N, CA, C, O and CB atoms as a CASP TS submission, in Angstrom:
PFRMAT TS
TARGET T0000
AUTHOR 0000-0000-0000
METHOD Language model
MODEL 1
PARENT N/A
ATOM      1  N   MET     1      27.690 -24.957  16.774  1.00  0.00           N
ATOM      2  CA  MET     1      27.952 -25.844  17.910  1.00  0.00           C
ATOM      3  C   MET     1      29.229 -25.295  18.049  1.00  0.00           C
ATOM      4  O   MET     1      29.352 -24.169  17.566  1.00  0.00           O
ATOM      5  CB  MET     1      27.845 -27.469  17.736  1.00  0.00           C
ATOM      6  N   THR     2      30.031 -25.697  18.482  1.00  0.00           N
ATOM      7  CA  THR     2      31.797 -25.076  18.822  1.00  0.00           C
ATOM      8  C   THR     2      32.941 -26.410  19.020  1.00  0.00           C
ATOM      9  O   THR     2      33.096 -27.379  19.762  1.00  0.00           O
ATOM     10  CB  THR     2      31.846 -24.025  20.695  1.00  0.00           C
ATOM     11  N   PRO     3      33.485 -25.878  18.054  1.00  0.00           N
ATOM     12  CA  PRO     3      34.756 -27.222  17.515  1.00  0.00           C
ATOM     13  C   PRO     3      34.839 -28.131  19.036  1.00  0.00           C
ATOM     14  O   PRO     3      34.622 -29.327  19.232  1.00  0.00           O
ATOM     15  CB  PRO     3      36.910 -26.342  16.994  1.00  0.00           C
ATOM     16  N   GLU     4      35.247 -27.028  20.003  1.00  0.00           N
ATOM     17  CA  GLU     4      35.290 -28.455  21.073  1.00  0.00           C
ATOM     18  C   GLU     4      34.544 -28.770  21.781  1.00  0.00           C
ATOM     19  O   GLU     4      34.877 -29.027  22.938  1.00  0.00           O
ATOM     20  CB  GLU     4      36.111 -28.613  21.926  1.00  0.00           C
ATOM     21  N   SER     5      33.214 -28.873  21.352  1.00  0.00           N
ATOM     22  CA  SER     5      31.878 -29.390  22.081  1.00  0.00           C
ATOM     23  C   SER     5      31.655 -30.735  21.511  1.00  0.00           C
ATOM     24  O   SER     5      31.521 -31.114  20.348  1.00  0.00           O
ATOM     25  CB  SER     5      30.496 -28.417  21.824  1.00  0.00           C
ATOM     26  N   PRO     6      31.653 -31.346  22.630  1.00  0.00           N
ATOM     27  CA  PRO     6      31.898 -33.305  22.714  1.00  0.00           C
ATOM     28  C   PRO     6      30.387 -33.397  22.250  1.00  0.00           C
ATOM     29  O   PRO     6      30.004 -34.535  22.524  1.00  0.00           O
ATOM     30  CB  PRO     6      32.320 -34.360  24.752  1.00  0.00           C
ATOM     31  N   LEU     7      29.424 -32.701  21.688  1.00  0.00           N
ATOM     32  CA  LEU     7      28.263 -33.211  21.130  1.00  0.00           C
ATOM     33  C   LEU     7      27.821 -32.601  19.834  1.00  0.00           C
ATOM     34  O   LEU     7      27.324 -31.552  19.426  1.00  0.00           O
ATOM     35  CB  LEU     7      27.259 -33.098  22.057  1.00  0.00           C
ATOM     36  N   GLN     8      28.229 -33.728  19.393  1.00  0.00           N
ATOM     37  CA  GLN     8      27.772 -33.370  17.323  1.00  0.00           C
ATOM     38  C   GLN     8      26.513 -33.284  17.161  1.00  0.00           C
ATOM     39  O   GLN     8      25.729 -33.411  18.101  1.00  0.00           O
ATOM     40  CB  GLN     8      28.122 -34.689  15.994  1.00  0.00           C
ATOM     41  N   PRO     9      26.141 -33.050  15.909  1.00  0.00           N
ATOM     42  CA  PRO     9      24.460 -32.852  15.835  1.00  0.00           C
ATOM     43  C   PRO     9      24.562 -34.308  15.240  1.00  0.00           C
ATOM     44  O   PRO     9      23.942 -34.926  16.105  1.00  0.00           O
ATOM     45  CB  PRO     9      23.581 -31.364  14.699  1.00  0.00           C
ATOM     46  N   ALA    10      24.961 -35.266  14.290  1.00  0.00           N
ATOM     47  CA  ALA    10      24.938 -36.620  14.330  1.00  0.00           C
ATOM     48  C   ALA    10      24.737 -37.329  15.764  1.00  0.00           C
ATOM     49  O   ALA    10      23.764 -37.849  16.310  1.00  0.00           O
ATOM     50  CB  ALA    10      26.148 -37.020  13.726  1.00  0.00           C
ATOM     51  N   ALA    11      25.941 -37.147  16.098  1.00  0.00           N
ATOM     52  CA  ALA    11      25.680 -37.944  17.666  1.00  0.00           C
ATOM     53  C   ALA    11      24.255 -37.726  18.331  1.00  0.00           C
ATOM     54  O   ALA    11      23.606 -38.633  18.853  1.00  0.00           O
ATOM     55  CB  ALA    11      26.809 -37.313  18.892  1.00  0.00           C
ATOM     56  N   ILE    12      23.864 -36.430  18.242  1.00  0.00           N
ATOM     57  CA  ILE    12      22.705 -36.082  19.045  1.00  0.00           C
ATOM     58  C   ILE    12      21.299 -37.024  18.238  1.00  0.00           C
ATOM     59  O   ILE    12      20.301 -37.525  18.756  1.00  0.00           O
ATOM     60  CB  ILE    12      22.529 -34.172  19.015  1.00  0.00           C
ATOM     61  N   ALA    13      21.673 -36.991  17.053  1.00  0.00           N
ATOM     62  CA  ALA    13      20.300 -37.694  16.282  1.00  0.00           C
ATOM     63  C   ALA    13      20.557 -39.161  16.410  1.00  0.00           C
ATOM     64  O   ALA    13      19.741 -40.047  16.665  1.00  0.00           O
ATOM     65  CB  ALA    13      20.092 -37.287  14.497  1.00  0.00           C
ATOM     66  N   GLU    14      21.745 -39.248  16.201  1.00  0.00           N
ATOM     67  CA  GLU    14      21.713 -40.963  16.633  1.00  0.00           C
ATOM     68  C   GLU    14      21.249 -41.601  18.070  1.00  0.00           C
ATOM     69  O   GLU    14      20.793 -42.735  18.215  1.00  0.00           O
ATOM     70  CB  GLU    14      23.222 -41.503  16.554  1.00  0.00           C
ATOM     71  N   TRP    15      21.487 -40.511  19.226  1.00  0.00           N
ATOM     72  CA  TRP    15      20.802 -41.038  20.298  1.00  0.00           C
ATOM     73  C   TRP    15      19.834 -40.669  20.240  1.00  0.00           C
ATOM     74  O   TRP    15      19.383 -41.125  21.291  1.00  0.00           O
ATOM     75  CB  TRP    15      21.149 -40.908  21.382  1.00  0.00           C
ATOM     76  N   ILE    16      18.861 -40.014  19.693  1.00  0.00           N
ATOM     77  CA  ILE    16      17.648 -39.639  19.901  1.00  0.00           C
ATOM     78  C   ILE    16      17.214 -40.717  19.268  1.00  0.00           C
ATOM     79  O   ILE    16      16.578 -41.535  19.933  1.00  0.00           O
ATOM     80  CB  ILE    16      17.200 -38.343  19.504  1.00  0.00           C
ATOM     81  N   PHE    17      17.414 -40.930  18.073  1.00  0.00           N
ATOM     82  CA  PHE    17      16.985 -42.646  17.370  1.00  0.00           C
ATOM     83  C   PHE    17      16.611 -43.670  18.231  1.00  0.00           C
ATOM     84  O   PHE    17      15.548 -44.273  18.385  1.00  0.00           O
ATOM     85  CB  PHE    17      18.224 -43.435  16.621  1.00  0.00           C
ATOM     86  N   ALA    18      17.912 -43.760  18.865  1.00  0.00           N
ATOM     87  CA  ALA    18      18.043 -45.082  19.703  1.00  0.00           C
ATOM     88  C   ALA    18      16.819 -44.737  20.992  1.00  0.00           C
ATOM     89  O   ALA    18      15.812 -45.398  21.248  1.00  0.00           O
ATOM     90  CB  ALA    18      19.942 -45.324  20.399  1.00  0.00           C
ATOM     91  N   ILE    19      17.217 -43.729  21.527  1.00  0.00           N
ATOM     92  CA  ILE    19      16.020 -43.416  22.491  1.00  0.00           C
ATOM     93  C   ILE    19      14.533 -43.598  21.581  1.00  0.00           C
ATOM     94  O   ILE    19      13.648 -44.367  21.957  1.00  0.00           O
ATOM     95  CB  ILE    19      16.209 -41.669  23.133  1.00  0.00           C
ATOM     96  N   ALA    20      14.470 -43.100  20.840  1.00  0.00           N
ATOM     97  CA  ALA    20      13.207 -43.139  20.011  1.00  0.00           C
ATOM     98  C   ALA    20      12.444 -44.888  19.662  1.00  0.00           C
ATOM     99  O   ALA    20      11.336 -45.251  20.056  1.00  0.00           O
ATOM    100  CB  ALA    20      13.739 -42.328  18.459  1.00  0.00           C
ATOM    101  N   THR    21      13.362 -45.661  18.892  1.00  0.00           N
ATOM    102  CA  THR    21      13.425 -46.818  18.811  1.00  0.00           C
ATOM    103  C   THR    21      13.121 -47.672  20.219  1.00  0.00           C
ATOM    104  O   THR    21      12.257 -48.543  20.127  1.00  0.00           O
ATOM    105  CB  THR    21      14.613 -46.976  18.239  1.00  0.00           C
ATOM    106  N   ARG    22      13.721 -47.497  21.412  1.00  0.00           N
ATOM    107  CA  ARG    22      13.615 -48.307  22.454  1.00  0.00           C
ATOM    108  C   ARG    22      12.688 -47.876  23.185  1.00  0.00           C
ATOM    109  O   ARG    22      12.545 -48.476  24.251  1.00  0.00           O
ATOM    110  CB  ARG    22      14.664 -48.482  23.114  1.00  0.00           C
ATOM    111  N   PHE    23      11.826 -46.809  22.913  1.00  0.00           N
ATOM    112  CA  PHE    23      10.626 -46.253  23.702  1.00  0.00           C
ATOM    113  C   PHE    23       9.639 -47.230  22.539  1.00  0.00           C
ATOM    114  O   PHE    23       8.868 -48.137  22.852  1.00  0.00           O
ATOM    115  CB  PHE    23      10.406 -44.142  23.776  1.00  0.00           C
ATOM    116  N   LEU    24       9.851 -46.877  21.553  1.00  0.00           N
ATOM    117  CA  LEU    24       8.608 -47.789  20.501  1.00  0.00           C
ATOM    118  C   LEU    24       8.434 -49.172  20.874  1.00  0.00           C
ATOM    119  O   LEU    24       7.419 -49.869  20.858  1.00  0.00           O
ATOM    120  CB  LEU    24       9.043 -47.936  18.794  1.00  0.00           C
ATOM    121  N   ALA    25       9.780 -49.470  21.259  1.00  0.00           N
ATOM    122  CA  ALA    25       9.870 -51.581  21.154  1.00  0.00           C
ATOM    123  C   ALA    25       9.147 -51.554  22.429  1.00  0.00           C
ATOM    124  O   ALA    25       8.007 -51.999  22.292  1.00  0.00           O
ATOM    125  CB  ALA    25      11.880 -52.772  21.293  1.00  0.00           C
ATOM    126  N   ARG    26       9.489 -51.096  23.902  1.00  0.00           N
ATOM    127  CA  ARG    26       9.048 -51.255  24.883  1.00  0.00           C
ATOM    128  C   ARG    26       6.971 -50.730  24.595  1.00  0.00           C
ATOM    129  O   ARG    26       6.010 -51.499  24.626  1.00  0.00           O
ATOM    130  CB  ARG    26      10.195 -50.369  25.924  1.00  0.00           C
ATOM    131  N   SER    27       6.971 -49.636  24.416  1.00  0.00           N
ATOM    132  CA  SER    27       5.719 -49.228  23.927  1.00  0.00           C
ATOM    133  C   SER    27       4.821 -50.636  23.719  1.00  0.00           C
ATOM    134  O   SER    27       3.982 -51.017  24.535  1.00  0.00           O
ATOM    135  CB  SER    27       5.943 -48.339  22.520  1.00  0.00           C
ATOM    136  N   LEU    28       5.195 -51.408  22.341  1.00  0.00           N
ATOM    137  CA  LEU    28       4.393 -52.007  21.599  1.00  0.00           C
ATOM    138  C   LEU    28       5.287 -54.097  22.118  1.00  0.00           C
ATOM    139  O   LEU    28       5.170 -55.197  21.579  1.00  0.00           O
ATOM    140  CB  LEU    28       4.540 -51.073  19.608  1.00  0.00           C
ATOM    141  N   ASN    29       6.005 -53.635  23.271  1.00  0.00           N
ATOM    142  CA  ASN    29       6.341 -54.905  23.666  1.00  0.00           C
ATOM    143  C   ASN    29       6.869 -56.168  22.339  1.00  0.00           C
ATOM    144  O   ASN    29       6.487 -57.269  21.943  1.00  0.00           O
ATOM    145  CB  ASN    29       4.974 -55.326  24.465  1.00  0.00           C
ATOM    146  N   MET    30       7.963 -55.171  22.024  1.00  0.00           N
ATOM    147  CA  MET    30       8.539 -56.200  21.162  1.00  0.00           C
ATOM    148  C   MET    30       9.802 -56.070  21.031  1.00  0.00           C
ATOM    149  O   MET    30      10.010 -54.963  21.527  1.00  0.00           O
ATOM    150  CB  MET    30       8.039 -56.264  19.942  1.00  0.00           C
ATOM    151  N   PRO    31      11.255 -56.679  20.519  1.00  0.00           N
ATOM    152  CA  PRO    31      12.225 -56.607  20.856  1.00  0.00           C
ATOM    153  C   PRO    31      12.889 -55.693  20.185  1.00  0.00           C
ATOM    154  O   PRO    31      12.199 -55.537  19.178  1.00  0.00           O
ATOM    155  CB  PRO    31      12.624 -57.570  20.922  1.00  0.00           C
ATOM    156  N   GLU    32      14.317 -54.586  20.065  1.00  0.00           N
ATOM    157  CA  GLU    32      14.101 -53.468  19.770  1.00  0.00           C
ATOM    158  C   GLU    32      14.799 -54.174  17.946  1.00  0.00           C
ATOM    159  O   GLU    32      14.764 -53.370  17.016  1.00  0.00           O
ATOM    160  CB  GLU    32      14.910 -52.101  20.954  1.00  0.00           C
ATOM    161  N   PRO    33      15.032 -54.779  17.830  1.00  0.00           N
ATOM    162  CA  PRO    33      16.286 -55.540  16.410  1.00  0.00           C
ATOM    163  C   PRO    33      14.613 -55.686  15.184  1.00  0.00           C
ATOM    164  O   PRO    33      14.550 -55.388  13.991  1.00  0.00           O
ATOM    165  CB  PRO    33      17.480 -58.175  17.116  1.00  0.00           C
ATOM    166  N   LEU    34      13.366 -56.308  16.202  1.00  0.00           N
ATOM    167  CA  LEU    34      12.484 -56.342  15.229  1.00  0.00           C
ATOM    168  C   LEU    34      11.322 -55.076  15.030  1.00  0.00           C
ATOM    169  O   LEU    34      10.288 -55.028  14.364  1.00  0.00           O
ATOM    170  CB  LEU    34      11.889 -57.602  15.458  1.00  0.00           C
ATOM    171  N   VAL    35      11.904 -54.218  15.804  1.00  0.00           N
ATOM    172  CA  VAL    35      11.402 -52.845  15.622  1.00  0.00           C
ATOM    173  C   VAL    35      12.290 -52.434  14.626  1.00  0.00           C
ATOM    174  O   VAL    35      11.676 -52.555  13.567  1.00  0.00           O
ATOM    175  CB  VAL    35      11.389 -51.902  16.887  1.00  0.00           C
ATOM    176  N   HIS    36      13.508 -51.976  14.393  1.00  0.00           N
ATOM    177  CA  HIS    36      14.351 -52.339  13.164  1.00  0.00           C
ATOM    178  C   HIS    36      13.965 -52.641  12.014  1.00  0.00           C
ATOM    179  O   HIS    36      13.743 -51.969  11.007  1.00  0.00           O
ATOM    180  CB  HIS    36      15.011 -53.222  13.317  1.00  0.00           C
ATOM    181  N   SER    37      13.867 -54.333  12.383  1.00  0.00           N
ATOM    182  CA  SER    37      13.388 -54.785  10.847  1.00  0.00           C
ATOM    183  C   SER    37      12.054 -54.074  10.054  1.00  0.00           C
ATOM    184  O   SER    37      11.773 -53.664   8.928  1.00  0.00           O
ATOM    185  CB  SER    37      12.993 -56.399  10.954  1.00  0.00           C
ATOM    186  N   THR    38      11.377 -54.213  11.492  1.00  0.00           N
ATOM    187  CA  THR    38      10.299 -53.733  10.477  1.00  0.00           C
ATOM    188  C   THR    38      10.094 -52.457   9.968  1.00  0.00           C
ATOM    189  O   THR    38       9.328 -52.380   9.007  1.00  0.00           O
ATOM    190  CB  THR    38       9.185 -53.952  10.920  1.00  0.00           C
ATOM    191  N   GLY    39      10.511 -51.622  10.315  1.00  0.00           N
ATOM    192  CA  GLY    39      11.080 -50.264  10.152  1.00  0.00           C
ATOM    193  C   GLY    39      11.735 -50.293   8.830  1.00  0.00           C
ATOM    194  O   GLY    39      11.486 -49.357   8.070  1.00  0.00           O
ATOM    195  N   ALA    40      12.465 -51.148   8.475  1.00  0.00           N
ATOM    196  CA  ALA    40      13.230 -51.326   7.309  1.00  0.00           C
ATOM    197  C   ALA    40      12.296 -51.628   6.301  1.00  0.00           C
ATOM    198  O   ALA    40      12.411 -51.110   5.190  1.00  0.00           O
ATOM    199  CB  ALA    40      14.271 -52.348   7.423  1.00  0.00           C
ATOM    200  N   TYR    41      11.683 -52.155   6.478  1.00  0.00           N
ATOM    201  CA  TYR    41      10.437 -53.517   5.900  1.00  0.00           C
ATOM    202  C   TYR    41       9.338 -52.350   5.147  1.00  0.00           C
ATOM    203  O   TYR    41       8.868 -52.104   4.036  1.00  0.00           O
ATOM    204  CB  TYR    41       9.333 -54.745   7.698  1.00  0.00           C
ATOM    205  N   VAL    42       9.292 -51.853   6.516  1.00  0.00           N
ATOM    206  CA  VAL    42       8.521 -50.306   5.687  1.00  0.00           C
ATOM    207  C   VAL    42       8.670 -49.641   4.765  1.00  0.00           C
ATOM    208  O   VAL    42       7.836 -49.432   3.884  1.00  0.00           O
ATOM    209  CB  VAL    42       8.512 -49.300   6.148  1.00  0.00           C
ATOM    210  N   PHE    43       9.796 -49.200   4.840  1.00  0.00           N
ATOM    211  CA  PHE    43      10.210 -48.310   4.345  1.00  0.00           C
ATOM    212  C   PHE    43      10.612 -48.987   2.900  1.00  0.00           C
ATOM    213  O   PHE    43      10.717 -48.126   2.026  1.00  0.00           O
ATOM    214  CB  PHE    43      11.173 -47.670   5.218  1.00  0.00           C
ATOM    215  N   ALA    44      10.808 -50.043   2.540  1.00  0.00           N
ATOM    216  CA  ALA    44      11.396 -50.878   1.472  1.00  0.00           C
ATOM    217  C   ALA    44       9.790 -50.788   0.862  1.00  0.00           C
ATOM    218  O   ALA    44       9.666 -51.025  -0.339  1.00  0.00           O
ATOM    219  CB  ALA    44      12.247 -52.609   1.946  1.00  0.00           C
ATOM    220  N   HIS    45       9.109 -50.603   1.299  1.00  0.00           N
ATOM    221  CA  HIS    45       7.495 -50.978   0.484  1.00  0.00           C
ATOM    222  C   HIS    45       7.163 -49.617   0.051  1.00  0.00           C
ATOM    223  O   HIS    45       7.034 -49.400  -1.154  1.00  0.00           O
ATOM    224  CB  HIS    45       6.016 -51.676   1.607  1.00  0.00           C
ATOM    225  N   VAL    46       6.979 -48.470   1.101  1.00  0.00           N
ATOM    226  CA  VAL    46       6.922 -47.349   0.702  1.00  0.00           C
ATOM    227  C   VAL    46       7.682 -46.232  -0.202  1.00  0.00           C
ATOM    228  O   VAL    46       7.285 -45.189  -0.722  1.00  0.00           O
ATOM    229  CB  VAL    46       6.809 -47.110   1.499  1.00  0.00           C
ATOM    230  N   ALA    47       9.095 -46.968  -0.168  1.00  0.00           N
ATOM    231  CA  ALA    47       9.773 -46.642  -1.583  1.00  0.00           C
ATOM    232  C   ALA    47       9.730 -47.300  -2.617  1.00  0.00           C
ATOM    233  O   ALA    47      10.387 -46.806  -3.533  1.00  0.00           O
ATOM    234  CB  ALA    47      10.919 -46.545  -1.576  1.00  0.00           C
ATOM    235  N   ALA    48       8.985 -48.639  -2.938  1.00  0.00           N
ATOM    236  CA  ALA    48       8.600 -49.327  -4.409  1.00  0.00           C
ATOM    237  C   ALA    48       7.387 -48.620  -4.275  1.00  0.00           C
ATOM    238  O   ALA    48       7.150 -48.202  -5.409  1.00  0.00           O
ATOM    239  CB  ALA    48       8.486 -51.170  -4.672  1.00  0.00           C
ATOM    240  N   VAL    49       6.437 -48.237  -3.470  1.00  0.00           N
ATOM    241  CA  VAL    49       5.062 -47.410  -3.868  1.00  0.00           C
ATOM    242  C   VAL    49       5.488 -46.297  -4.489  1.00  0.00           C
ATOM    243  O   VAL    49       4.826 -45.926  -5.458  1.00  0.00           O
ATOM    244  CB  VAL    49       4.093 -46.945  -2.661  1.00  0.00           C
ATOM    245  N   GLU    50       6.766 -45.451  -4.058  1.00  0.00           N
ATOM    246  CA  GLU    50       6.654 -43.710  -4.390  1.00  0.00           C
ATOM    247  C   GLU    50       7.182 -44.107  -5.545  1.00  0.00           C
ATOM    248  O   GLU    50       6.811 -43.400  -6.482  1.00  0.00           O
ATOM    249  CB  GLU    50       7.553 -42.329  -3.443  1.00  0.00           C
ATOM    250  N   THR    51       8.260 -45.388  -5.978  1.00  0.00           N
ATOM    251  CA  THR    51       8.938 -45.162  -7.476  1.00  0.00           C
ATOM    252  C   THR    51       7.553 -45.430  -8.696  1.00  0.00           C
ATOM    253  O   THR    51       7.133 -44.772  -9.648  1.00  0.00           O
ATOM    254  CB  THR    51      10.467 -46.580  -7.743  1.00  0.00           C
ATOM    255  N   ARG    52       7.094 -46.973  -7.953  1.00  0.00           N
ATOM    256  CA  ARG    52       5.843 -46.954  -9.096  1.00  0.00           C
ATOM    257  C   ARG    52       4.801 -45.579  -9.279  1.00  0.00           C
ATOM    258  O   ARG    52       4.302 -45.434 -10.394  1.00  0.00           O
ATOM    259  CB  ARG    52       4.781 -48.249  -8.656  1.00  0.00           C
ATOM    260  N   ALA    53       4.622 -45.038  -8.700  1.00  0.00           N
ATOM    261  CA  ALA    53       3.730 -44.022  -8.175  1.00  0.00           C
ATOM    262  C   ALA    53       4.380 -42.523  -9.282  1.00  0.00           C
ATOM    263  O   ALA    53       3.674 -41.825 -10.010  1.00  0.00           O
ATOM    264  CB  ALA    53       3.985 -43.879  -6.114  1.00  0.00           C
ATOM    265  N   ALA    54       5.697 -42.411  -9.098  1.00  0.00           N
ATOM    266  CA  ALA    54       6.910 -41.984 -10.124  1.00  0.00           C
ATOM    267  C   ALA    54       6.517 -42.017 -11.328  1.00  0.00           C
ATOM    268  O   ALA    54       6.221 -40.958 -11.881  1.00  0.00           O
ATOM    269  CB  ALA    54       8.132 -42.810 -10.129  1.00  0.00           C
ATOM    270  N   LYS    55       6.433 -43.133 -11.948  1.00  0.00           N
ATOM    271  CA  LYS    55       6.666 -43.965 -12.964  1.00  0.00           C
ATOM    272  C   LYS    55       5.361 -43.907 -13.849  1.00  0.00           C
ATOM    273  O   LYS    55       5.161 -44.067 -15.053  1.00  0.00           O
ATOM    274  CB  LYS    55       7.042 -45.362 -12.437  1.00  0.00           C
ATOM    275  N   THR    56       4.523 -43.602 -12.730  1.00  0.00           N
ATOM    276  CA  THR    56       2.874 -43.753 -13.387  1.00  0.00           C
ATOM    277  C   THR    56       2.828 -41.841 -13.645  1.00  0.00           C
ATOM    278  O   THR    56       2.088 -41.348 -14.496  1.00  0.00           O
ATOM    279  CB  THR    56       1.209 -44.642 -11.780  1.00  0.00           C
ATOM    280  N   LEU    57       3.423 -41.289 -13.061  1.00  0.00           N
ATOM    281  CA  LEU    57       2.690 -39.700 -13.250  1.00  0.00           C
ATOM    282  C   LEU    57       3.841 -39.258 -14.055  1.00  0.00           C
ATOM    283  O   LEU    57       3.760 -38.048 -14.263  1.00  0.00           O
ATOM    284  CB  LEU    57       2.348 -38.565 -11.668  1.00  0.00           C
ATOM    285  N   CYS    58       5.248 -39.988 -14.767  1.00  0.00           N
ATOM    286  CA  CYS    58       5.751 -39.053 -15.613  1.00  0.00           C
ATOM    287  C   CYS    58       5.283 -38.507 -16.667  1.00  0.00           C
ATOM    288  O   CYS    58       4.666 -39.128 -17.533  1.00  0.00           O
ATOM    289  CB  CYS    58       6.595 -39.358 -15.939  1.00  0.00           C
ATOM    290  N   PRO    59       5.563 -37.149 -16.696  1.00  0.00           N
ATOM    291  CA  PRO    59       5.212 -36.607 -17.407  1.00  0.00           C
ATOM    292  C   PRO    59       5.122 -37.139 -18.976  1.00  0.00           C
ATOM    293  O   PRO    59       4.156 -37.243 -19.732  1.00  0.00           O
ATOM    294  CB  PRO    59       5.777 -35.728 -17.099  1.00  0.00           C
ATOM    295  N   VAL    60       6.259 -37.376 -19.118  1.00  0.00           N
ATOM    296  CA  VAL    60       6.374 -38.323 -20.888  1.00  0.00           C
ATOM    297  C   VAL    60       5.069 -39.171 -20.900  1.00  0.00           C
ATOM    298  O   VAL    60       4.024 -38.923 -21.502  1.00  0.00           O
ATOM    299  CB  VAL    60       8.014 -39.750 -21.111  1.00  0.00           C
ATOM    300  N   ALA    61       5.346 -40.157 -20.151  1.00  0.00           N
ATOM    301  CA  ALA    61       4.373 -41.410 -20.032  1.00  0.00           C
ATOM    302  C   ALA    61       2.970 -40.534 -19.864  1.00  0.00           C
ATOM    303  O   ALA    61       2.074 -41.186 -20.401  1.00  0.00           O
ATOM    304  CB  ALA    61       4.763 -42.593 -18.535  1.00  0.00           C
ATOM    305  N   LEU    62       2.535 -39.485 -19.397  1.00  0.00           N
ATOM    306  CA  LEU    62       1.423 -39.122 -19.380  1.00  0.00           C
ATOM    307  C   LEU    62       0.549 -38.506 -20.395  1.00  0.00           C
ATOM    308  O   LEU    62      -0.675 -38.533 -20.527  1.00  0.00           O
ATOM    309  CB  LEU    62       1.485 -38.581 -18.608  1.00  0.00           C
ATOM    310  N   SER    63       1.836 -37.734 -21.336  1.00  0.00           N
ATOM    311  CA  SER    63       1.180 -37.029 -22.420  1.00  0.00           C
ATOM    312  C   SER    63       1.171 -38.079 -23.521  1.00  0.00           C
ATOM    313  O   SER    63       0.540 -37.886 -24.560  1.00  0.00           O
ATOM    314  CB  SER    63       1.928 -35.646 -22.845  1.00  0.00           C
ATOM    315  N   ARG    64       1.835 -39.138 -23.310  1.00  0.00           N
ATOM    316  CA  ARG    64       1.472 -40.881 -24.444  1.00  0.00           C
ATOM    317  C   ARG    64       0.035 -40.889 -24.297  1.00  0.00           C
ATOM    318  O   ARG    64      -0.823 -40.641 -25.144  1.00  0.00           O
ATOM    319  CB  ARG    64       2.196 -42.847 -23.710  1.00  0.00           C
ATOM    320  N   ARG    65      -0.095 -41.242 -22.983  1.00  0.00           N
ATOM    321  CA  ARG    65      -1.411 -41.313 -22.515  1.00  0.00           C
ATOM    322  C   ARG    65      -2.309 -40.875 -23.315  1.00  0.00           C
ATOM    323  O   ARG    65      -2.958 -41.588 -24.081  1.00  0.00           O
ATOM    324  CB  ARG    65      -1.586 -40.730 -21.443  1.00  0.00           C
ATOM    325  N   LEU    66      -2.440 -39.376 -23.169  1.00  0.00           N
ATOM    326  CA  LEU    66      -3.069 -38.595 -23.181  1.00  0.00           C
ATOM    327  C   LEU    66      -3.425 -38.137 -24.693  1.00  0.00           C
ATOM    328  O   LEU    66      -4.505 -37.630 -24.994  1.00  0.00           O
ATOM    329  CB  LEU    66      -2.549 -37.849 -22.365  1.00  0.00           C
ATOM    330  N   ARG    67      -2.651 -38.318 -25.359  1.00  0.00           N
ATOM    331  CA  ARG    67      -2.418 -38.463 -27.195  1.00  0.00           C
ATOM    332  C   ARG    67      -3.256 -39.494 -27.484  1.00  0.00           C
ATOM    333  O   ARG    67      -4.061 -39.348 -28.404  1.00  0.00           O
ATOM    334  CB  ARG    67      -0.753 -38.924 -27.869  1.00  0.00           C
ATOM    335  N   ALA    68      -3.207 -40.677 -26.767  1.00  0.00           N
ATOM    336  CA  ALA    68      -4.122 -42.050 -27.319  1.00  0.00           C
ATOM    337  C   ALA    68      -5.313 -42.235 -27.311  1.00  0.00           C
ATOM    338  O   ALA    68      -6.008 -42.862 -28.111  1.00  0.00           O
ATOM    339  CB  ALA    68      -3.932 -43.118 -26.784  1.00  0.00           C
ATOM    340  N   TRP    69      -5.733 -41.389 -25.895  1.00  0.00           N
ATOM    341  CA  TRP    69      -6.948 -41.460 -25.171  1.00  0.00           C
ATOM    342  C   TRP    69      -8.109 -40.302 -26.199  1.00  0.00           C
ATOM    343  O   TRP    69      -9.277 -40.392 -26.578  1.00  0.00           O
ATOM    344  CB  TRP    69      -6.564 -40.909 -23.335  1.00  0.00           C
ATOM    345  N   PHE    70      -7.239 -39.480 -26.311  1.00  0.00           N
ATOM    346  CA  PHE    70      -7.416 -38.508 -27.938  1.00  0.00           C
ATOM    347  C   PHE    70      -8.054 -39.221 -28.937  1.00  0.00           C
ATOM    348  O   PHE    70      -9.253 -39.388 -29.161  1.00  0.00           O
ATOM    349  CB  PHE    70      -5.930 -38.071 -28.756  1.00  0.00           C
ATOM    350  N   ARG    71      -7.279 -39.528 -29.376  1.00  0.00           N
ATOM    351  CA  ARG    71      -7.087 -40.351 -30.381  1.00  0.00           C
ATOM    352  C   ARG    71      -8.156 -41.330 -30.806  1.00  0.00           C
ATOM    353  O   ARG    71      -8.570 -41.330 -31.966  1.00  0.00           O
ATOM    354  CB  ARG    71      -6.030 -40.962 -30.100  1.00  0.00           C
ATOM    355  N   GLU    72      -8.586 -42.119 -29.941  1.00  0.00           N
ATOM    356  CA  GLU    72      -9.792 -42.841 -29.428  1.00  0.00           C
ATOM    357  C   GLU    72     -10.680 -42.534 -29.037  1.00  0.00           C
ATOM    358  O   GLU    72     -11.683 -43.178 -28.730  1.00  0.00           O
ATOM    359  CB  GLU    72      -9.741 -43.426 -28.760  1.00  0.00           C
ATOM    360  N   LEU    73     -10.425 -41.351 -28.976  1.00  0.00           N
ATOM    361  CA  LEU    73     -12.295 -40.434 -28.805  1.00  0.00           C
ATOM    362  C   LEU    73     -12.629 -40.032 -29.883  1.00  0.00           C
ATOM    363  O   LEU    73     -13.808 -40.187 -30.203  1.00  0.00           O
ATOM    364  CB  LEU    73     -12.561 -38.924 -27.866  1.00  0.00           C
ATOM    365  N   ILE    74     -11.730 -39.398 -30.778  1.00  0.00           N
ATOM    366  CA  ILE    74     -11.818 -38.598 -32.154  1.00  0.00           C
ATOM    367  C   ILE    74     -11.601 -39.987 -33.143  1.00  0.00           C
ATOM    368  O   ILE    74     -11.680 -39.537 -34.286  1.00  0.00           O
ATOM    369  CB  ILE    74     -10.408 -37.168 -32.372  1.00  0.00           C
ATOM    370  N   ALA    75     -11.475 -40.778 -33.191  1.00  0.00           N
ATOM    371  CA  ALA    75     -11.783 -42.201 -34.283  1.00  0.00           C
ATOM    372  C   ALA    75     -12.486 -42.885 -34.119  1.00  0.00           C
ATOM    373  O   ALA    75     -12.633 -43.820 -34.906  1.00  0.00           O
ATOM    374  CB  ALA    75     -11.006 -43.116 -34.531  1.00  0.00           C
TER
END
């Protein structure tokens, strides 16, 4: 985009998200603030699950579990 262009990429993205939120709210027959808060709630839960999964799949933790498992099999 040229510097004199009034449409910056961030402004376009913000406008598209606002339109998408409005369309989603109307299609679900919900007020827009409720759509926003529900989206934040879902995002928080997904982030928590991803963090939990990352801790579970940590290479150091996995190697400890495997070593303990092999020790139990040998002993």
